[in-house]
C-alpha positions in Angstrom: -34.0 -24.3 42.4 -36.5 -22.1 40.4 -35.7 -18.7 39.2 -38.8 -17.4 37.9 -39.4 -15.1 40.7 -36.3 -13.6 40.3 -37.1 -13.3 36.4 -40.6 -11.7 37.6 -38.9 -9.3 39.6 -36.3 -8.1 36.9 -39.5 -7.9 34.5 -41.0 -5.4 36.4 -37.7 -3.6 36.9 -37.1 -3.3 33.5 -40.5 -1.7 32.7 -39.9 0.6 35.4 -36.4 1.5 34.0 -37.7 2.5 30.4 -39.5 5.8 31.1 -36.8 6.7 33.6 -34.2 6.3 31.1 -36.1 8.0 28.4 -37.2 10.9 30.4 -33.9 11.7 32.0 -32.3 11.2 28.4 -34.4 14.0 27.0 -33.4 16.3 29.8 -29.8 15.4 29.7 -29.9 15.9 25.6 -31.6 19.3 26.1 -29.1 20.2 28.7 -26.0 19.4 26.6 -27.5 20.9 23.1 -30.2 23.4 24.4 -28.8 24.7 28.0 -30.5 28.3 27.4 -33.8 26.3 27.7 -33.0 23.7 30.4 -30.2 25.7 32.5 -32.6 27.8 34.5 -34.8 25.0 35.4 -32.6 22.2 36.6 -30.0 23.0 39.4 -26.6 21.8 39.8 -27.9 18.9 42.2 -30.6 18.3 39.6 -28.0 17.8 36.7 -26.3 15.3 38.8 -29.5 13.3 39.8 -30.5 13.4 36.2 -27.0 12.3 34.8 -27.3 9.2 37.1 -30.7 8.3 36.7 -29.9 8.4 32.8 -26.7 6.6 32.8 -27.8 4.1 35.5 -31.0 3.0 34.2 -29.8 2.4 30.8 -27.0 0.2 31.8 -29.2 -1.5 34.4 -31.8 -2.1 32.0 -29.3 -3.6 29.6 -27.9 -5.9 32.2 -31.5 -7.1 32.8 -32.4 -8.2 29.6 -32.9 -11.7 29.1 -30.4 -13.6 26.9 -30.9 -14.3 23.4 -32.1 -17.8 23.0 -33.7 -18.1 26.4 -36.0 -21.0 26.6 -38.3 -22.8 29.0 -35.6 -25.6 29.7 -33.2 -22.8 31.1 -35.3 -20.0 32.3 -32.4 -18.2 34.1 -29.8 -17.5 31.4 -27.0 -17.0 33.9 -26.7 -20.6 34.4 -25.4 -20.8 30.9 -22.4 -19.0 31.8 -18.9 -21.2 31.7 -18.6 -23.1 34.7 -15.7 -21.2 35.9 -17.8 -18.2 36.0 -21.2 -19.2 37.2 -23.1 -17.2 39.9 -25.1 -19.6 42.0 -28.5 -17.7 43.0 -30.1 -18.9 46.1 -33.3 -17.7 47.8 -33.0 -14.8 50.4 -33.0 -17.3 53.5 -30.6 -19.6 51.8 -28.1 -16.8 51.3 -28.1 -15.3 54.8 -28.3 -19.0 56.5 -25.1 -20.2 54.7 -23.3 -16.9 53.8 -20.3 -17.4 56.1 -20.1 -21.2 55.7 -19.4 -20.9 51.9 -16.5 -18.3 52.2 -13.0 -19.1 52.8 -12.1 -18.0 56.1 -8.7 -16.6 55.2 -9.3 -15.1 51.6 -12.5 -13.9 52.6 -11.8 -12.6 56.3 -8.1 -11.2 56.1 -8.7 -8.4 53.4 -12.1 -7.3 55.3 -10.0 -7.0 58.5 -7.2 -5.2 56.9 -9.5 -2.5 55.3 -11.3 -2.1 58.6 -7.9 -1.7 60.3 -6.8 0.9 57.5 -9.8 3.1 58.1 -10.0 2.8 61.7 -6.2 4.1 61.5 -7.1 6.9 58.9 -9.9 8.0 61.3 -7.9 8.1 64.5 -4.7 9.2 63.3 -4.8 10.2 59.4 -1.5 12.2 59.5 0.7 9.3 61.1 -0.9 6.7 58.5 -0.6 8.8 55.5 3.1 9.5 56.4 4.0 5.8 57.2 2.1 4.9 53.9 4.2 7.2 52.1 7.3 6.5 53.5 6.6 2.9 52.4 5.9 3.8 48.8 8.9 5.9 48.4 11.1 2.9 49.7 9.4 0.6 47.1 9.5 2.8 44.3 12.9 4.3 44.6 15.2 1.5 46.1 13.4 -1.2 44.0 12.9 0.5 40.8 15.0 -2.2 39.2 12.7 -4.8 40.0 9.6 -3.2 38.3 11.5 -2.2 35.5 13.2 -5.6 35.1 10.0 -7.4 35.8 8.0 -5.6 33.1 10.8 -5.8 30.4 10.9 -9.8 30.9 6.9 -9.7 30.7 7.0 -8.2 27.2 10.1 -10.1 26.0 8.1 -13.3 27.2 4.8 -12.4 25.7 6.7 -11.7 22.4 8.4 -15.0 22.4 5.2 -16.9 22.9 3.6 -14.8 20.1 6.1 -16.0 17.6 7.4 -19.2 19.4 6.5 -22.8 19.5 4.3 -22.4 22.7 1.9 -20.1 20.9 0.4 -23.1 19.4 -0.8 -24.7 22.5 -4.7 -24.9 22.9 -6.1 -24.1 26.2 -8.6 -26.9 27.1 -7.0 -29.4 24.7 -6.7 -29.7 20.7 -10.4 -29.8 20.5 -11.7 -27.2 22.8 -13.8 -24.6 21.3 -13.8 -20.9 22.3 -16.9 -19.8 24.8 -17.2 -16.4 23.2 -16.8 -14.8 20.0 -13.7 -12.8 19.3 -15.3 -9.5 19.2 -17.0 -10.3 22.6 -13.7 -11.9 23.9 -11.5 -8.6 23.2 -14.2 -6.4 24.3 -14.8 -7.9 27.7 -11.0 -8.1 28.6 -10.2 -4.5 27.1 -12.9 -2.9 29.1 -12.2 -4.7 32.2 -8.3 -4.2 32.3 -8.2 -0.4 31.4 -11.0 1.1 33.8 -11.8 4.9 33.4 -8.2 6.1 33.6 -7.8 5.9 29.7 -10.6 8.4 29.6 -9.0 11.0 31.8 -5.3 10.3 31.2 -5.8 10.1 27.3 -5.8 14.1 27.0 -3.8 14.7 30.2 -0.6 12.8 30.3 1.1 13.9 27.3 0.0 17.6 28.5 1.8 16.8 31.6 5.0 15.6 29.7 4.8 18.5 27.5 4.9 21.0 30.4 7.6 19.1 32.0 9.3 17.1 29.8 10.8 13.6 30.9 14.7 13.7 31.6 14.9 10.8 28.9 13.7 13.2 26.3 15.9 16.3 27.0 13.6 18.8 25.4 12.8 22.3 26.5 9.1 22.6 28.2 6.3 23.1 25.9 8.7 23.3 22.8 8.0 21.6 19.5 10.5 18.7 20.5 8.6 18.2 23.5 5.6 17.3 21.7 6.9 14.1 20.3 8.5 13.2 23.6 5.4 13.7 25.5 3.3 11.3 23.2 6.0 8.8 23.2 6.1 8.4 27.0 2.3 8.4 27.0 2.3 5.2 24.8 5.1 3.8 26.9 3.2 4.0 30.1 -0.1 2.7 28.6 1.0 0.4 25.6 2.6 -3.0 25.3 4.3 -2.9 28.8 1.3 -2.5 30.8 -1.1 -5.1 28.8 2.1 -7.6 29.4 1.7 -7.5 33.0 -1.9 -8.9 32.9 -0.9 -11.7 30.4 2.0 -13.1 32.2 -0.3 -13.7 35.2 -3.5 -14.7 33.2 -1.7 -17.1 31.0 -0.4 -19.6 33.5 -3.7 -19.4 35.5 -5.3 -20.5 32.2 -2.9 -23.0 31.3 -3.0 -24.8 34.8 -7.0 -24.5 35.1 -7.7 -26.3 31.7 -4.9 -28.3 31.5 -4.3 -29.6 34.8 -7.7 -29.3 36.5 -6.5 -26.4 38.9 -9.0 -24.0 40.4 -9.7 -20.5 38.8 -7.6 -18.8 41.5 -4.6 -16.6 41.3 -2.6 -19.1 43.6 -2.8 -21.5 40.7 0.2 -20.0 39.1 2.0 -21.8 42.0 0.9 -25.2 40.6 4.4 -26.3 39.1 6.0 -25.7 42.5 3.2 -26.7 44.8 0.9 -29.2 43.0 -2.7 -28.8 42.2 -3.5 -30.6 45.7 -1.7 -28.3 47.8 -2.7 -24.9 46.6 -4.8 -24.4 49.5 -1.8 -24.3 51.7 -0.2 -21.0 53.2 1.4 -19.7 50.0 -1.4 -20.3 48.0 -3.6 -18.4 50.5 -0.9 -15.4 50.7 -1.3 -15.0 47.0 -4.8 -15.1 46.9 -5.3 -12.8 49.8 -2.8 -10.3 48.1 -5.1 -10.4 44.9 -8.3 -9.6 47.0 -6.8 -6.9 49.0 -4.9 -5.3 45.7 -8.2 -5.7 43.6 -10.6 -4.3 46.2 -8.1 -1.5 47.0 -7.5 -0.4 43.4 -11.0 -0.6 42.0 -12.3 1.2 45.1 -9.9 4.0 45.0 -10.7 4.2 41.1 -14.3 4.4 41.8 -14.0 7.1 44.3 -11.4 9.5 42.2 -13.7 8.7 39.0 -16.5 10.0 41.0 -14.8 13.2 41.7 -13.5 13.5 38.4 -17.0 13.2 36.9 -18.2 15.9 39.1 -15.2 18.4 38.1 -16.4 17.6 34.5 -20.0 18.6 35.3 -18.8 21.6 37.2 -16.8 22.6 34.3 -19.6 22.4 31.9 -22.5 23.9 33.9 -20.3 25.8 36.3 -22.0 24.2 39.5 -20.2 22.7 42.5 -21.8 19.3 44.3 -20.2 19.9 47.7 -19.5 16.7 49.9 -22.8 14.6 49.0 -22.2 14.7 45.3 -19.2 12.1 45.0 -21.3 10.0 47.6 -24.2 9.9 45.5 -22.1 9.4 42.6 -20.5 6.1 44.1 -23.8 5.0 45.5 -25.1 5.0 42.0 -22.2 3.4 40.3 -22.2 0.6 43.0 -25.7 -0.2 42.2 -25.1 -0.4 38.4 -22.1 -2.7 38.8 -23.6 -4.9 41.4 -26.9 -5.4 39.2 -24.2 -6.0 36.3 -22.2 -8.8 38.1 -25.2 -10.3 39.7 -26.6 -10.7 36.1 -23.6 -12.8 35.1 -20.9 -12.6 32.3 -23.7 -13.6 29.5 -25.8 -10.8 30.2 -24.5 -7.4 32.1 -20.7 -7.8 31.9 -20.8 -8.9 28.3 -23.5 -6.4 27.3 -21.8 -3.4 28.9 -18.5 -4.1 27.7 -19.8 -4.2 24.2 -21.7 -0.8 24.7 -18.3 0.5 25.9 -16.3 -0.3 23.1 -19.0 0.9 20.8 -18.9 4.2 22.3 -15.0 4.2 22.3 -15.0 3.5 18.4 -17.8 6.2 18.0 -15.6 8.7 19.9 -12.7 8.1 18.0 -14.5 8.4 14.6 -15.8 12.1 15.8 -12.6 13.0 17.0 -10.8 11.8 13.7 -13.4 13.7 11.9 -13.2 17.2 13.8 -9.5 16.8 14.9 -6.5 18.5 13.5 -5.8 15.4 11.1 -2.7 16.6 9.5 -1.0 17.5 13.0 -2.3 14.2 14.3 -0.6 12.1 11.4 2.6 13.8 11.5 3.0 13.7 15.4 1.5 10.3 15.7 4.1 8.7 13.1 6.9 10.6 14.8 5.7 9.5 18.2 5.3 5.5 17.1 8.8 5.8 15.8 10.1 7.3 18.8 8.3 4.7 21.0 9.6 1.7 18.7 13.1 3.0 18.6 13.3 3.9 22.3 11.5 1.1 23.9 14.4 -0.8 25.2 16.4 2.2 26.7 13.2 3.8 28.1 12.2 0.4 29.6 15.7 0.4 31.5 16.1 4.0 32.2 16.7 4.7 35.7 18.1 8.1 35.3 16.1 11.6 36.3 16.0 11.0 39.7 12.5 11.1 41.1 10.7 11.3 38.0 11.1 7.6 37.0 9.8 6.5 40.3 6.9 8.9 40.3 6.0 8.0 36.6 7.2 4.8 35.2 7.7 2.8 38.4 4.5 4.1 39.8 2.7 3.0 36.6 4.3 -0.4 36.4 3.4 -1.1 40.1 -0.2 0.2 39.7 -0.2 -2.4 36.6 1.2 -5.3 38.4 -1.5 -4.7 41.3 -4.4 -4.9 38.8 -3.0 -8.0 37.1 -4.3 -10.6 39.3 -8.2 -9.7 38.8 -7.5 -8.8 35.2 -5.3 -11.8 34.6 -7.7 -14.2 36.4 -10.8 -12.8 34.4 -8.5 -13.2 30.9 -8.0 -16.8 31.8 -11.6 -17.3 32.6 -12.4 -16.0 29.0 -9.7 -17.8 27.1 -10.7 -21.6 27.2 -10.3 -22.9 23.9 -8.2 -20.3 22.7 -4.5 -20.9 21.6 -1.7 -19.2 23.7 -0.7 -16.9 20.4 -4.4 -15.8 20.5 -4.4 -14.9 24.1 -1.1 -13.0 23.8 -2.2 -11.3 20.6 -5.6 -10.2 21.9 -4.2 -9.7 25.6 -1.2 -7.3 24.6 -1.3 -6.5 20.9 -4.8 -5.8 20.2 -5.5 -3.9 23.4 -2.4 -1.9 23.3 -3.1 -0.7 19.7 -6.5 0.3 20.8 -5.1 2.0 23.6 -2.3 3.7 21.3 -4.8 5.1 19.0 -6.8 6.6 22.0 -3.6 8.5 23.3 -2.4 9.5 19.9 -5.6 11.0 19.0 -6.8 12.6 22.3 -3.0 13.5 23.7 -2.2 14.7 19.9 -5.3 16.9 19.7 -4.8 18.3 23.3 -1.3 19.1 22.5 -2.0 20.8 19.2 -4.7 23.1 20.8 -2.4 24.0 23.6 0.8 24.7 21.4 -1.5 26.9 18.8 -3.3 28.7 21.7 -6.4 27.4 20.5 -7.1 26.1 24.2 -5.4 26.6 27.3 -5.4 23.2 28.8 -2.7 23.8 31.3 -4.6 26.5 32.6 -7.7 24.6 33.1 -5.6 21.9 35.0 -4.1 24.5 37.2 -7.3 26.0 38.0 -8.6 22.6 39.2 -5.8 21.8 41.6 -3.6 19.9 38.7 -6.6 17.3 38.4 -6.2 15.5 35.0 -9.9 15.4 35.5 -10.7 18.4 33.6 -8.1 18.3 30.7 -10.8 17.1 27.8 -13.3 19.7 28.5 -11.5 22.7 27.0 -10.3 20.4 24.1 -14.1 19.6 23.4 -15.1 23.5 23.7 -12.5 24.3 21.2 -13.6 21.7 18.6 -16.8 21.5 16.3 -19.3 18.8 17.8 -18.0 19.8 21.0 -21.1 19.0 23.2 -21.4 15.7 21.4 -17.8 15.0 22.5 -18.3 15.9 25.9 -21.5 13.9 26.3 -19.6 10.5 24.9 -16.6 11.5 27.0 -18.8 11.4 30.3 -20.7 8.2 29.0 -17.4 6.6 28.6 -16.2 7.5 32.3 -19.4 5.7 33.5 -19.2 2.6 31.2 -15.5 2.2 31.8 -15.5 2.3 35.6 -18.7 0.0 35.6 -16.8 -2.5 33.2 -14.0 -2.8 35.8 -15.9 -2.9 38.9 -18.3 -5.5 37.8 -15.5 -7.7 36.8 -13.5 -7.2 39.8 -16.6 -8.0 42.1 -17.1 -11.2 40.3 -13.5 -12.2 40.7 -13.1 -11.4 44.0 -16.4 -13.2 44.9 -14.8 -16.3 43.3 -11.4 -16.0 45.1 -13.3 -15.4 48.5 -15.6 -18.6 48.0 -14.4 -21.8 49.1 -12.4 -23.7 46.2 -15.3 -26.3 45.8 -18.2 -23.8 45.6 -19.5 -21.1 43.1 -20.0 -17.8 44.4 -23.4 -17.0 45.1 -25.8 -13.8 44.6 -24.8 -12.9 48.1 -21.2 -12.9 47.7 -21.5 -10.7 44.5 -23.7 -8.2 46.6 -21.3 -8.2 49.7 -18.1 -7.6 47.6 -19.8 -5.0 45.5 -21.0 -3.2 48.4 -17.7 -3.4 50.3 -15.9 -1.9 47.1 -18.5 1.0 47.3 -18.1 1.3 51.0 -14.2 1.5 50.8 -14.7 4.4 47.8 -17.2 6.2 50.1 -14.9 5.9 53.1 -11.9 7.4 50.9 -14.5 10.3 50.1 -15.7 10.9 53.6 -12.7 10.1 55.6 -9.9 10.9 53.1 -6.8 8.8 52.7 -7.5 8.3 49.0 -4.0 8.5 48.2 -2.8 6.5 50.9 -4.9 3.6 49.9 -4.2 3.8 46.4 -0.5 3.8 47.7 -1.5 0.8 49.7 -3.1 -0.9 46.5 0.2 0.1 44.7 2.2 -1.6 47.2 0.9 -5.1 46.3 2.4 -4.2 42.7 6.0 -5.2 44.4 5.2 -8.8 45.5 3.1 -9.4 42.1 6.0 -8.2 40.1 7.9 -10.9 41.9 5.1 -13.8 41.6 4.9 -12.9 37.7 8.8 -13.9 37.4 7.9 -16.9 39.4 5.0 -17.7 37.2 6.9 -17.4 34.0 9.8 -19.4 35.3 7.2 -22.1 36.5 5.4 -22.0 33.0 8.7 -22.0 31.3 9.4 -25.5 32.7 6.3 -27.1 32.5 6.2 -26.2 28.7 9.7 -27.6 28.2 8.6 -30.8 29.7 5.2 -31.2 28.3 4.5 -29.3 25.3 7.1 -30.2 22.8 6.1 -30.5 19.2 4.2 -27.5 18.5 5.3 -25.6 15.4 6.3 -22.1 15.6 5.3 -19.1 13.2 8.3 -19.8 11.1 7.5 -23.6 11.0 3.9 -22.5 9.7 5.3 -20.2 6.8 7.6 -23.3 5.8 4.9 -25.9 5.5 2.9 -23.6 3.8 5.5 -23.0 1.2 6.0 -27.0 1.0 2.2 -27.2 0.1 2.4 -24.7 -2.5 5.2 -26.5 -4.1 7.9 -23.8 -2.9 11.2 -24.6 -1.6 12.3 -23.3 1.7 15.6 -21.6 2.2 17.0 -24.9 4.0 16.0 -26.9 0.7 17.7 -24.4 -1.6 21.0 -24.6 0.0 20.8 -28.4 0.4 20.1 -28.3 -3.5 23.2 -26.2 -4.1 25.6 -28.6 -1.9 24.2 -31.5 -3.9 
């Protein structure tokens, strides 16, 4: 099937996007750095439109650029993507004619019906619906806190065991398998897909909330010197190694059975040791995949809706203009267009490139913040917080005291991470062919956690310093906007040198992070919703991407965002159980089939042997002789 027509359309679209990006970029730059010149000309709605045009045109243009190395034999670079992530491109007639025939009737149909039912109930009876969801959430988070705390703790321990143990040497795809992506690309795509825009907002905000009302485990007076270290410690705890371990313990079994057993790229693949590859299409497998689709769409769509509101809160804070009810809807529509184009363009183009831009913006922001931030304070408090995090990790992981605080913070976070684990884990599995288990864990847990920890130490530490010294009143800004974490960063930037530049990068990161999560989730649910033997089509990508956008708009128009987010979080309970089942099955499989691999200690001993040194055991044997 020829794709030249599609390339011609993309070429024409790229030519249109260039002047739009340049002109809107000039206006945005003038608005940030010379507001006295542009402010009287551009209205509040105008700023929103110009912002969307700039970020949207830039990211869309990037996604549509041809892949490096394209040639006449492969006119469409999307076909060069790894076979598990390929998207099949059909004509418009073929897309409509066979769309439903290519979908799995259960995995596709049930989540769509559930979303329709939820918003129908939200429209007809919003009060009872919200109360019912709230009651179910309270029961899950308070009475089953032991499940989330225990499952997450086991996940961290298991990842540590894989990192240092014998099974870390297993190469996914066989001993001769080569990685599909370079390591920087591998890290960038997984990190940006799994964290979403929450890291941007909560970076300066979470530690501030804990500083204002310290966790019971910390036992410090509010807004005291002692509360600073405790606040940073809990921010690291909620976003560090535990969170990323939830993704890996689901992603690694999927990767192993997919590449070693020929199982399909499905979340239900984790049940392979119990059901066998040939029985994954049974009821239990369908149930797992349906829950994965629902959790992914619900979680990402509510994030898109909240990010839209929070982005506008930042615009309001910066320019003092309110956007009304239409503003968030416009933001969602713009974001939907960007991430649908990115997902449709394929992993080799849009998803990979926007992830790279995201990481570059992330690193640039960190560098500027280090340059202008309170470095002495950050070094002192960060060292104390990291030490406290390491020393208190086990007791914090198992802490159930403090009444509702643990349920509302730690258990809620663990449930949220587990609810995102199916799509993030499946994407990690798809990227990991040719990587060793140890590399998957060191990247999926260690490298991502270290990047996240640096972010929270810098932003959280800076916000605490400015609040504690009186240079900025971040808490007052949060209170002024109804307790929203969205505005926590802006008073910080206003109090720092290069504040306008930091604010611009901050808003750019909001857009980039949510796009990199939404385009990945769109691709993943399209894979899950398509019949097992078929690749998802452009029509599938557009359907699921638009559905995510419609769910987000429904949240904004009908309300129920907190309820839908809570419903999505409820799926974290089943996936916490599924994660434990997956680890049990993977352990049995490894014991049966993966003997003979060296541990890190074994490798160290071999290196000493090669260098002519004696191992400790040899020294003891010599002494016995």
